[in-house]
C-alpha positions as CSV (number, residue, x, y, z in Angstrom):
1,X,-0.7,-5.4,22.0
2,X,-2.6,-3.0,19.1
3,X,-5.0,-4.4,16.9
4,X,-5.8,-2.4,13.9
5,X,-9.0,-1.5,12.0
6,X,-8.7,-2.7,8.8
7,X,-12.5,-2.1,7.7
8,X,-12.4,0.8,5.4
9,X,-9.0,0.1,4.3
10,X,-7.4,-1.3,1.3
11,X,-6.4,-4.9,1.6
12,X,-3.5,-4.1,-0.6
13,X,-2.3,-0.9,0.4
14,X,-4.2,0.0,3.4
15,X,-5.3,3.6,2.0
16,X,-8.9,4.6,2.8
17,X,-10.9,3.3,-0.3
18,X,-12.1,6.7,-1.8
19,X,-15.5,4.8,-3.0
20,X,-17.3,2.0,-1.3
21,X,-14.7,-0.4,-1.7
22,X,-12.6,1.2,-4.0
23,X,-9.0,1.1,-4.1
24,X,-8.3,4.7,-5.9
25,X,-4.7,4.5,-5.2
26,X,-4.4,0.9,-5.6
27,X,-6.9,1.0,-9.6
28,X,-4.4,3.8,-10.8
29,X,-1.5,1.8,-10.4
30,X,-3.1,-0.9,-12.5
31,X,-5.1,0.9,-14.8
32,X,-1.5,2.5,-15.5
33,X,-0.3,-0.7,-16.2
34,X,-2.9,-1.9,-18.3
35,X,-2.6,1.1,-21.0
36,X,-0.1,-1.1,-22.9
37,X,-2.5,-3.6,-23.6
38,X,-5.4,-1.9,-25.6
39,X,-6.1,0.8,-27.6
40,X,-9.0,3.0,-29.0
41,X,-6.8,2.9,-32.3
42,X,-6.9,6.7,-31.8
43,X,-3.9,8.4,-29.3
44,X,-7.4,10.8,-28.0
45,X,-9.6,9.1,-28.0
46,X,-6.9,6.6,-25.5
47,X,-5.3,9.9,-23.4
48,X,-9.3,10.3,-22.7
49,X,-10.1,7.2,-21.7
50,X,-6.4,7.0,-19.9
51,X,-7.0,10.4,-17.6
52,X,-10.4,9.4,-16.9
53,X,-9.0,5.9,-15.6
54,X,-6.1,8.1,-13.4
55,X,-8.6,11.3,-12.5
56,X,-10.8,9.4,-11.4
57,X,-12.4,8.8,-7.5
58,X,-15.2,6.9,-8.0
59,X,-15.6,3.9,-9.3
60,X,-19.3,4.6,-11.4
61,X,-17.0,7.5,-13.4
62,X,-14.5,5.5,-15.1
63,X,-14.4,4.5,-18.8
64,X,-13.3,1.6,-20.2
65,X,-12.2,0.3,-24.3
66,X,-13.8,-2.3,-24.9
67,X,-13.1,-3.7,-28.4
68,X,-15.2,-4.1,-31.2
69,X,-15.2,-7.6,-31.1
70,X,-16.0,-8.0,-27.6
71,X,-19.3,-6.9,-27.7
72,X,-22.0,-9.0,-28.7
73,X,-25.5,-8.6,-30.0
74,X,-25.3,-5.8,-31.9
75,X,-28.3,-3.0,-32.9
76,X,-27.5,-0.6,-35.8
77,X,-29.4,2.4,-35.1
78,X,-28.2,4.4,-38.2
79,X,-25.5,4.2,-41.3
80,X,-23.0,6.1,-41.2
81,X,-23.0,9.5,-44.6
């Protein structure tokens, strides 16, 4: 009987992790599925965030849109013109 060593492999797709316990293959799929569920209201910004999510090989390099109403304790540093 052959025993498969699963250490360092994603528990969903069994591909090697791209980063410590982070699977690029699975996260790319999940990000793509979530694209219709959010928008910044700016097509250029949306595309930029989506491209960073799809192209990143490291969890720490991913951008994520957070709607303004989900933020707390906002401190204004300057007034706009």
